[in-house]
BALOBA-1460 file (C-alpha; in Angstrom, 3 decimals):
// residues 303
<rec num="1" residu="m" x="-16.557" y="12.072" z="15.262"/>
<rec num="2" residu="s" x="-17.094" y="8.493" z="16.451"/>
<rec num="3" residu="n" x="-14.464" y="5.801" z="16.040"/>
<rec num="4" residu="q" x="-16.863" y="3.871" z="13.795"/>
<rec num="5" residu="s" x="-17.027" y="6.891" z="11.496"/>
<rec num="6" residu="l" x="-13.229" y="7.121" z="11.392"/>
<rec num="7" residu="f" x="-12.954" y="3.378" z="10.804"/>
<rec num="8" residu="p" x="-16.118" y="2.496" z="8.841"/>
<rec num="9" residu="d" x="-17.325" y="-1.015" z="8.174"/>
<rec num="10" residu="l" x="-16.183" y="-2.191" z="4.725"/>
<rec num="11" residu="p" x="-16.523" y="-5.960" z="4.202"/>
<rec num="12" residu="l" x="-14.617" y="-7.085" z="1.135"/>
<rec num="13" residu="i" x="-17.628" y="-8.887" z="-0.322"/>
<rec num="14" residu="e" x="-19.669" y="-5.659" z="-0.392"/>
<rec num="15" residu="w" x="-17.306" y="-3.816" z="-2.750"/>
<rec num="16" residu="i" x="-15.298" y="-6.570" z="-4.416"/>
<rec num="17" residu="k" x="-16.266" y="-5.525" z="-7.968"/>
<rec num="18" residu="t" x="-15.319" y="-1.921" z="-7.309"/>
<rec num="19" residu="k" x="-12.100" y="-2.978" z="-5.564"/>
<rec num="20" residu="e" x="-11.123" y="-5.141" z="-8.539"/>
<rec num="21" residu="t" x="-11.685" y="-2.176" z="-10.869"/>
<rec num="22" residu="l" x="-9.976" y="0.377" z="-8.620"/>
<rec num="23" residu="h" x="-7.022" y="-1.952" z="-8.081"/>
<rec num="24" residu="r" x="-6.447" y="-2.084" z="-11.838"/>
<rec num="25" residu="y" x="-6.683" y="1.698" z="-12.091"/>
<rec num="26" residu="l" x="-3.977" y="1.897" z="-9.418"/>
<rec num="27" residu="q" x="-1.803" y="-0.639" z="-11.201"/>
<rec num="28" residu="i" x="-1.944" y="1.406" z="-14.407"/>
<rec num="29" residu="v" x="-0.843" y="4.545" z="-12.577"/>
<rec num="30" residu="g" x="1.713" y="2.622" z="-10.516"/>
<rec num="31" residu="k" x="3.259" y="1.083" z="-13.619"/>
<rec num="32" residu="l" x="3.456" y="4.547" z="-15.144"/>
<rec num="33" residu="r" x="5.450" y="5.709" z="-12.115"/>
<rec num="34" residu="l" x="7.639" y="2.594" z="-12.320"/>
<rec num="35" residu="s" x="8.450" y="3.317" z="-15.966"/>
<rec num="36" residu="l" x="9.645" y="6.892" z="-15.427"/>
<rec num="37" residu="m" x="10.970" y="7.264" z="-11.877"/>
<rec num="38" residu="p" x="14.712" y="6.937" z="-11.174"/>
<rec num="39" residu="k" x="15.314" y="3.610" z="-9.463"/>
<rec num="40" residu="g" x="15.183" y="3.583" z="-5.664"/>
<rec num="41" residu="n" x="16.220" y="0.940" z="-3.183"/>
<rec num="42" residu="h" x="13.700" y="-1.755" z="-2.246"/>
<rec num="43" residu="w" x="11.370" y="-0.536" z="-5.040"/>
<rec num="44" residu="w" x="10.415" y="2.594" z="-3.126"/>
<rec num="45" residu="h" x="10.341" y="4.462" z="-6.441"/>
<rec num="46" residu="v" x="7.252" y="2.591" z="-7.672"/>
<rec num="47" residu="t" x="4.858" y="3.254" z="-4.806"/>
<rec num="48" residu="l" x="1.817" y="5.513" z="-4.432"/>
<rec num="49" residu="f" x="0.877" y="7.755" z="-1.504"/>
<rec num="50" residu="v" x="-2.214" y="8.595" z="0.527"/>
<rec num="51" residu="t" x="-3.104" y="12.290" z="0.193"/>
<rec num="52" residu="s" x="-5.667" y="14.649" z="1.701"/>
<rec num="53" residu="s" x="-7.967" y="14.032" z="-1.256"/>
<rec num="54" residu="g" x="-7.120" y="10.531" z="-2.432"/>
<rec num="55" residu="i" x="-4.046" y="8.671" z="-3.712"/>
<rec num="56" residu="a" x="-1.233" y="10.144" z="-5.810"/>
<rec num="57" residu="t" x="2.107" y="9.410" z="-7.420"/>
<rec num="58" residu="g" x="4.017" y="12.439" z="-6.199"/>
<rec num="59" residu="a" x="6.198" y="14.322" z="-8.695"/>
<rec num="60" residu="i" x="7.464" y="12.162" z="-11.581"/>
<rec num="61" residu="p" x="10.345" y="13.471" z="-13.747"/>
<rec num="62" residu="n" x="9.763" y="13.822" z="-17.497"/>
<rec num="63" residu="k" x="12.466" y="15.565" z="-19.544"/>
<rec num="64" residu="d" x="12.513" y="19.193" z="-18.330"/>
<rec num="65" residu="f" x="9.374" y="19.064" z="-16.157"/>
<rec num="66" residu="t" x="7.602" y="16.924" z="-13.601"/>
<rec num="67" residu="f" x="4.048" y="15.680" z="-13.457"/>
<rec num="68" residu="e" x="1.758" y="14.034" z="-10.913"/>
<rec num="69" residu="v" x="-1.187" y="11.705" z="-11.329"/>
<rec num="70" residu="s" x="-3.720" y="12.102" z="-8.538"/>
<rec num="71" residu="f" x="-6.899" y="10.238" z="-7.673"/>
<rec num="72" residu="d" x="-9.388" y="12.625" z="-6.085"/>
<rec num="73" residu="f" x="-11.794" y="10.491" z="-4.048"/>
<rec num="74" residu="i" x="-13.717" y="13.504" z="-2.728"/>
<rec num="75" residu="n" x="-14.802" y="14.853" z="-6.116"/>
<rec num="76" residu="h" x="-14.101" y="11.535" z="-7.885"/>
<rec num="77" residu="n" x="-11.759" y="12.683" z="-10.603"/>
<rec num="78" residu="l" x="-8.444" y="11.509" z="-12.009"/>
<rec num="79" residu="n" x="-6.113" y="14.495" z="-12.295"/>
<rec num="80" residu="v" x="-2.802" y="14.997" z="-14.056"/>
<rec num="81" residu="f" x="-0.811" y="18.111" z="-13.080"/>
<rec num="82" residu="t" x="2.516" y="19.286" z="-14.493"/>
<rec num="83" residu="s" x="5.161" y="21.668" z="-13.152"/>
<rec num="84" residu="k" x="4.496" y="23.782" z="-16.260"/>
<rec num="85" residu="g" x="1.014" y="24.557" z="-14.971"/>
<rec num="86" residu="a" x="-0.979" y="22.151" z="-17.153"/>
<rec num="87" residu="h" x="-3.958" y="20.295" z="-15.699"/>
<rec num="88" residu="r" x="-6.047" y="17.552" z="-17.294"/>
<rec num="89" residu="s" x="-8.735" y="15.395" z="-15.679"/>
<rec num="90" residu="f" x="-11.625" y="13.008" z="-16.210"/>
<rec num="91" residu="a" x="-14.410" y="11.736" z="-13.983"/>
<rec num="92" residu="l" x="-14.239" y="8.517" z="-11.984"/>
<rec num="93" residu="k" x="-17.710" y="7.003" z="-12.161"/>
<rec num="94" residu="d" x="-19.617" y="3.766" z="-12.311"/>
<rec num="95" residu="g" x="-19.322" y="2.249" z="-15.764"/>
<rec num="96" residu="l" x="-15.798" y="3.568" z="-16.364"/>
<rec num="97" residu="s" x="-14.074" y="0.380" z="-17.436"/>
<rec num="98" residu="v" x="-10.380" y="-0.281" z="-16.989"/>
<rec num="99" residu="a" x="-10.075" y="-0.018" z="-20.769"/>
<rec num="100" residu="d" x="-11.756" y="3.420" z="-20.694"/>
<rec num="101" residu="f" x="-9.503" y="4.560" z="-17.851"/>
<rec num="102" residu="y" x="-6.390" y="3.376" z="-19.704"/>
<rec num="103" residu="r" x="-7.445" y="5.082" z="-22.935"/>
<rec num="104" residu="k" x="-8.344" y="8.386" z="-21.260"/>
<rec num="105" residu="l" x="-5.099" y="8.517" z="-19.296"/>
<rec num="106" residu="n" x="-3.077" y="7.630" z="-22.403"/>
<rec num="107" residu="n" x="-4.736" y="10.454" z="-24.312"/>
<rec num="108" residu="i" x="-3.892" y="12.938" z="-21.549"/>
<rec num="109" residu="l" x="-0.271" y="11.820" z="-21.379"/>
<rec num="110" residu="e" x="0.090" y="12.002" z="-25.139"/>
<rec num="111" residu="d" x="-1.367" y="15.517" z="-25.102"/>
<rec num="112" residu="l" x="1.169" y="16.511" z="-22.434"/>
<rec num="113" residu="t" x="4.075" y="14.917" z="-24.394"/>
<rec num="114" residu="i" x="4.695" y="12.319" z="-21.681"/>
<rec num="115" residu="k" x="6.047" y="9.102" z="-23.194"/>
<rec num="116" residu="f" x="6.124" y="5.852" z="-21.224"/>
<rec num="117" residu="d" x="6.353" y="2.108" z="-21.763"/>
<rec num="118" residu="i" x="4.619" y="-0.364" z="-19.434"/>
<rec num="119" residu="i" x="3.545" y="-3.998" z="-19.455"/>
<rec num="120" residu="a" x="-0.107" y="-3.088" z="-19.954"/>
<rec num="121" residu="e" x="-1.751" y="-5.956" z="-18.096"/>
<rec num="122" residu="p" x="-2.605" y="-6.698" z="-14.447"/>
<rec num="123" residu="f" x="0.125" y="-8.023" z="-12.173"/>
<rec num="124" residu="d" x="-0.683" y="-10.961" z="-9.872"/>
<rec num="125" residu="m" x="-4.446" y="-10.544" z="-10.135"/>
<rec num="126" residu="s" x="-7.366" y="-12.800" z="-11.065"/>
<rec num="127" residu="d" x="-6.867" y="-12.329" z="-14.805"/>
<rec num="128" residu="k" x="-4.297" y="-11.013" z="-17.260"/>
<rec num="129" residu="i" x="-6.692" y="-9.244" z="-19.597"/>
<rec num="130" residu="p" x="-4.694" y="-6.372" z="-21.145"/>
<rec num="131" residu="f" x="-5.754" y="-3.005" z="-19.770"/>
<rec num="132" residu="n" x="-6.899" y="-1.763" z="-23.176"/>
<rec num="133" residu="q" x="-9.260" y="-4.753" z="-23.483"/>
<rec num="134" residu="s" x="-10.491" y="-4.908" z="-19.866"/>
<rec num="135" residu="t" x="-14.150" y="-3.919" z="-20.199"/>
<rec num="136" residu="m" x="-15.521" y="-6.450" z="-17.687"/>
<rec num="137" residu="h" x="-14.041" y="-4.470" z="-14.761"/>
<rec num="138" residu="n" x="-16.165" y="-1.320" z="-14.776"/>
<rec num="139" residu="s" x="-17.614" y="-0.906" z="-11.273"/>
<rec num="140" residu="y" x="-17.056" y="2.319" z="-9.329"/>
<rec num="141" residu="d" x="-19.137" y="2.645" z="-6.172"/>
<rec num="142" residu="k" x="-18.308" y="6.172" z="-4.975"/>
<rec num="143" residu="e" x="-19.421" y="5.527" z="-1.404"/>
<rec num="144" residu="a" x="-17.301" y="2.387" z="-1.081"/>
<rec num="145" residu="v" x="-14.261" y="4.077" z="-2.613"/>
<rec num="146" residu="q" x="-14.593" y="7.006" z="-0.239"/>
<rec num="147" residu="k" x="-14.890" y="4.647" z="2.741"/>
<rec num="148" residu="a" x="-11.778" y="2.764" z="1.638"/>
<rec num="149" residu="w" x="-9.834" y="5.987" z="1.225"/>
<rec num="150" residu="n" x="-11.035" y="7.281" z="4.633"/>
<rec num="151" residu="i" x="-9.690" y="4.086" z="6.211"/>
<rec num="152" residu="l" x="-6.355" y="4.555" z="4.441"/>
<rec num="153" residu="v" x="-6.158" y="8.149" z="5.725"/>
<rec num="154" residu="q" x="-6.527" y="6.978" z="9.329"/>
<rec num="155" residu="v" x="-4.097" y="4.067" z="8.933"/>
<rec num="156" residu="d" x="-1.587" y="6.279" z="7.139"/>
<rec num="157" residu="m" x="-1.525" y="8.660" z="10.119"/>
<rec num="158" residu="v" x="-0.955" y="5.799" z="12.549"/>
<rec num="159" residu="l" x="1.854" y="4.316" z="10.443"/>
<rec num="160" residu="k" x="3.539" y="7.718" z="10.273"/>
<rec num="161" residu="e" x="3.352" y="8.099" z="14.047"/>
<rec num="162" residu="f" x="4.797" y="4.612" z="14.493"/>
<rec num="163" residu="s" x="7.589" y="5.346" z="11.996"/>
<rec num="164" residu="g" x="8.810" y="8.271" z="14.078"/>
<rec num="165" residu="r" x="9.567" y="6.024" z="17.020"/>
<rec num="166" residu="s" x="12.627" y="4.409" z="15.406"/>
<rec num="167" residu="y" x="16.033" y="5.567" z="14.193"/>
<rec num="168" residu="s" x="16.244" y="2.618" z="11.820"/>
<rec num="169" residu="k" x="16.156" y="3.116" z="8.071"/>
<rec num="170" residu="t" x="12.407" y="3.297" z="7.448"/>
<rec num="171" residu="c" x="10.493" y="3.704" z="4.220"/>
<rec num="172" residu="p" x="7.709" y="6.278" z="3.838"/>
<rec num="173" residu="a" x="4.166" y="5.100" z="4.495"/>
<rec num="174" residu="h" x="3.269" y="4.129" z="0.953"/>
<rec num="175" residu="i" x="0.992" y="1.938" z="-1.154"/>
<rec num="176" residu="y" x="2.402" y="-1.009" z="-3.045"/>
<rec num="177" residu="w" x="-0.033" y="-1.155" z="-5.933"/>
<rec num="178" residu="h" x="0.633" y="-4.768" z="-6.885"/>
<rec num="179" residu="h" x="-1.275" y="-5.980" z="-3.798"/>
<rec num="180" residu="f" x="-2.976" y="-2.680" z="-2.862"/>
<rec num="181" residu="d" x="-1.555" y="-2.577" z="0.662"/>
<rec num="182" residu="l" x="-0.406" y="0.405" z="2.719"/>
<rec num="183" residu="v" x="3.024" y="-0.371" z="4.154"/>
<rec num="184" residu="v" x="5.864" y="0.812" z="6.387"/>
<rec num="185" residu="s" x="9.082" y="-1.214" z="6.714"/>
<rec num="186" residu="r" x="12.016" y="-0.898" z="9.109"/>
<rec num="187" residu="f" x="15.518" y="-2.167" z="8.308"/>
<rec num="188" residu="s" x="18.305" y="-3.281" z="10.651"/>
<rec num="189" residu="g" x="21.030" y="-2.141" z="8.246"/>
<rec num="190" residu="k" x="22.342" y="-5.671" z="7.749"/>
<rec num="191" residu="r" x="22.139" y="-7.634" z="4.523"/>
<rec num="192" residu="g" x="19.724" y="-10.531" z="4.554"/>
<rec num="193" residu="p" x="20.400" y="-14.020" z="3.192"/>
<rec num="194" residu="k" x="20.127" y="-14.185" z="-0.580"/>
<rec num="195" residu="m" x="16.753" y="-15.577" z="-1.553"/>
<rec num="196" residu="d" x="16.546" y="-18.733" z="-3.656"/>
<rec num="197" residu="t" x="14.792" y="-17.026" z="-6.533"/>
<rec num="198" residu="t" x="15.499" y="-15.389" z="-9.883"/>
<rec num="199" residu="s" x="12.867" y="-12.718" z="-9.267"/>
<rec num="200" residu="q" x="14.565" y="-9.331" z="-9.379"/>
<rec num="201" residu="v" x="11.559" y="-7.893" z="-7.552"/>
<rec num="202" residu="e" x="12.036" y="-10.154" z="-4.532"/>
<rec num="203" residu="l" x="15.837" y="-10.006" z="-4.588"/>
<rec num="204" residu="e" x="15.743" y="-6.207" z="-4.336"/>
<rec num="205" residu="a" x="12.818" y="-6.036" z="-1.918"/>
<rec num="206" residu="y" x="14.408" y="-8.492" z="0.524"/>
<rec num="207" residu="s" x="18.083" y="-7.648" z="0.074"/>
<rec num="208" residu="h" x="18.353" y="-6.515" z="3.724"/>
<rec num="209" residu="e" x="16.915" y="-7.588" z="7.071"/>
<rec num="210" residu="m" x="13.548" y="-5.978" z="7.581"/>
<rec num="211" residu="i" x="10.345" y="-5.917" z="9.573"/>
<rec num="212" residu="s" x="7.339" y="-4.870" z="7.542"/>
<rec num="213" residu="f" x="3.969" y="-3.579" z="8.749"/>
<rec num="214" residu="g" x="0.898" y="-3.071" z="6.630"/>
<rec num="215" residu="f" x="-2.824" y="-2.929" z="6.052"/>
<rec num="216" residu="w" x="-4.842" y="-4.333" z="3.176"/>
<rec num="217" residu="f" x="-8.518" y="-4.761" z="2.341"/>
<rec num="218" residu="g" x="-8.482" y="-8.551" z="2.048"/>
<rec num="219" residu="d" x="-7.687" y="-11.186" z="-0.564"/>
<rec num="220" residu="d" x="-8.538" y="-14.753" z="-1.557"/>
<rec num="221" residu="n" x="-6.901" y="-16.131" z="1.600"/>
<rec num="222" residu="i" x="-8.106" y="-13.595" z="4.180"/>
<rec num="223" residu="k" x="-11.391" y="-12.238" z="2.911"/>
<rec num="224" residu="e" x="-11.578" y="-9.172" z="5.129"/>
<rec num="225" residu="p" x="-9.501" y="-6.075" z="5.953"/>
<rec num="226" residu="a" x="-6.565" y="-6.686" z="8.273"/>
<rec num="227" residu="f" x="-3.269" y="-5.389" z="9.627"/>
<rec num="228" residu="y" x="-0.172" y="-7.548" z="9.317"/>
<rec num="229" residu="s" x="3.508" y="-7.711" z="10.138"/>
<rec num="230" residu="y" x="6.324" y="-10.076" z="9.214"/>
<rec num="231" residu="t" x="10.058" y="-10.264" z="9.811"/>
<rec num="232" residu="y" x="12.581" y="-11.213" z="7.122"/>
<rec num="233" residu="p" x="14.387" y="-13.455" z="7.562"/>
<rec num="234" residu="s" x="11.872" y="-14.966" z="9.938"/>
<rec num="235" residu="p" x="13.524" y="-15.893" z="13.282"/>
<rec num="236" residu="e" x="12.876" y="-19.334" z="14.715"/>
<rec num="237" residu="n" x="9.968" y="-19.461" z="17.180"/>
<rec num="238" residu="i" x="8.787" y="-15.936" z="16.446"/>
<rec num="239" residu="d" x="5.254" y="-17.291" z="16.432"/>
<rec num="240" residu="k" x="5.663" y="-18.042" z="20.152"/>
<rec num="241" residu="e" x="6.155" y="-14.360" z="20.968"/>
<rec num="242" residu="p" x="3.239" y="-12.437" z="22.537"/>
<rec num="243" residu="l" x="1.210" y="-9.973" z="20.480"/>
<rec num="244" residu="l" x="-1.099" y="-7.114" z="21.358"/>
<rec num="245" residu="p" x="-4.025" y="-6.590" z="21.426"/>
<rec num="246" residu="k" x="-5.401" y="-9.907" z="22.623"/>
<rec num="247" residu="n" x="-7.166" y="-10.613" z="19.309"/>
<rec num="248" residu="a" x="-3.904" y="-10.466" z="17.338"/>
<rec num="249" residu="k" x="-2.467" y="-13.817" z="16.305"/>
<rec num="250" residu="w" x="0.252" y="-15.526" z="14.287"/>
<rec num="251" residu="v" x="-0.767" y="-17.162" z="11.005"/>
<rec num="252" residu="d" x="1.140" y="-18.985" z="8.295"/>
<rec num="253" residu="a" x="1.984" y="-16.899" z="5.216"/>
<rec num="254" residu="n" x="3.776" y="-18.844" z="2.487"/>
<rec num="255" residu="g" x="5.563" y="-20.983" z="5.044"/>
<rec num="256" residu="s" x="6.561" y="-18.205" z="7.463"/>
<rec num="257" residu="p" x="4.765" y="-16.729" z="10.491"/>
<rec num="258" residu="m" x="2.918" y="-13.465" z="9.996"/>
<rec num="259" residu="a" x="1.298" y="-11.408" z="12.742"/>
<rec num="260" residu="l" x="-2.328" y="-10.614" z="11.949"/>
<rec num="261" residu="l" x="-4.929" y="-8.271" z="13.454"/>
<rec num="262" residu="l" x="-8.342" y="-8.151" z="11.828"/>
<rec num="263" residu="y" x="-9.734" y="-4.699" z="11.120"/>
<rec num="264" residu="k" x="-13.084" y="-5.623" z="12.663"/>
<rec num="265" residu="d" x="-11.332" y="-6.189" z="15.999"/>
<rec num="266" residu="i" x="-10.189" y="-2.561" z="16.269"/>
<rec num="267" residu="r" x="-12.865" y="-0.492" z="14.548"/>
<rec num="268" residu="t" x="-15.499" y="-0.651" z="17.311"/>
<rec num="269" residu="s" x="-13.075" y="-0.295" z="20.233"/>
<rec num="270" residu="e" x="-12.786" y="2.801" z="22.424"/>
<rec num="271" residu="n" x="-9.305" y="3.591" z="21.082"/>
<rec num="272" residu="p" x="-8.675" y="1.861" z="17.733"/>
<rec num="273" residu="k" x="-5.551" y="3.881" z="16.970"/>
<rec num="274" residu="q" x="-3.926" y="2.742" z="20.196"/>
<rec num="275" residu="l" x="-4.767" y="-0.894" z="19.420"/>
<rec num="276" residu="i" x="-3.118" y="-0.533" z="16.011"/>
<rec num="277" residu="l" x="-0.024" y="1.033" z="17.614"/>
<rec num="278" residu="d" x="0.065" y="-1.776" z="20.196"/>
<rec num="279" residu="f" x="-0.044" y="-4.334" z="17.387"/>
<rec num="280" residu="l" x="2.717" y="-2.631" z="15.420"/>
<rec num="281" residu="e" x="4.957" y="-2.274" z="18.474"/>
<rec num="282" residu="s" x="4.433" y="-5.817" z="19.754"/>
<rec num="283" residu="s" x="5.122" y="-7.380" z="16.346"/>
<rec num="284" residu="y" x="8.220" y="-5.184" z="15.987"/>
<rec num="285" residu="q" x="9.502" y="-6.200" z="19.421"/>
<rec num="286" residu="a" x="8.942" y="-9.873" z="18.598"/>
<rec num="287" residu="g" x="10.901" y="-9.731" z="15.372"/>
<rec num="288" residu="a" x="13.637" y="-7.317" z="16.443"/>
<rec num="289" residu="k" x="14.392" y="-9.207" z="19.654"/>
<rec num="290" residu="l" x="14.754" y="-12.612" z="18.046"/>
<rec num="291" residu="a" x="16.611" y="-11.227" z="15.018"/>
<rec num="292" residu="g" x="19.175" y="-9.545" z="17.268"/>
<rec num="293" residu="w" x="18.459" y="-5.930" z="16.384"/>
<rec num="294" residu="d" x="19.839" y="-3.286" z="18.770"/>
<rec num="295" residu="i" x="16.392" y="-2.253" z="19.946"/>
<rec num="296" residu="e" x="17.595" y="0.225" z="22.566"/>
<rec num="297" residu="a" x="19.888" y="2.089" z="20.165"/>
<rec num="298" residu="l" x="17.156" y="2.255" z="17.511"/>
<rec num="299" residu="t" x="14.449" y="3.571" z="19.828"/>
<rec num="300" residu="v" x="13.693" y="7.286" z="19.703"/>
<rec num="301" residu="d" x="13.347" y="8.873" z="23.146"/>
<rec num="302" residu="s" x="9.910" y="10.271" z="23.943"/>
<rec num="303" residu="f" x="9.487" y="13.900" z="22.907"/>
């Protein structure tokens, strides 16, 4: 299979309506997981995961059983499975509004005696239309969704390979549904400076020194898919450190430097996975060196 097949072209503008709809679907399912999962450090309990057929929650506890919500992007279904052997599903298709999705999922959960309580509106998106009233977002382009998921599958494998190179505390490769990005973060083990904010989300997320690496499909600021990395707290002059590959660069992100590599700069190369690994490693070295991490002690010897 060619590299361009593994990393297909997916300009944000070509599937923006579907992405806006899919993102809200994911937020509904992510908020469901948030409402029922035992709390984990750095909000790791709220995330979603790339699977061999789509995106899923993993097992969520509910009284004396567990359940999982799974997006199947091969057959285009939303599935709910329980540890008692129950299975419910409905089709993901063009015209399925966010309101329809929310209603259908609610009906399934009620049927399975799964009770939950969420803030039923989008988080940090272009509107705050409650999910049960969101009929304007109803686009589901199966081909675009499958392309997006195929990209996530490839990136997920690279992030997992990169994760295995360090002994540092490292989160799973997981999707933060609020911004729809696939992320891995490494931690030095030291507490970070307390942020000047009352946001419990940020205070927990950035309680310790970290270097985060991720991929997302684009937003209002960067309107195309890209890989990124940032160090918290951001060391002085980190934006002077070299990055690989040559197209990678430092950009400003809310007043701090962020390493950026555009997806288009890797997808047509001879070895896109190696370019991604080079970017991850170079941005890690930049942050870890200037932040005083014990890089040698944290590095896993080659197998």
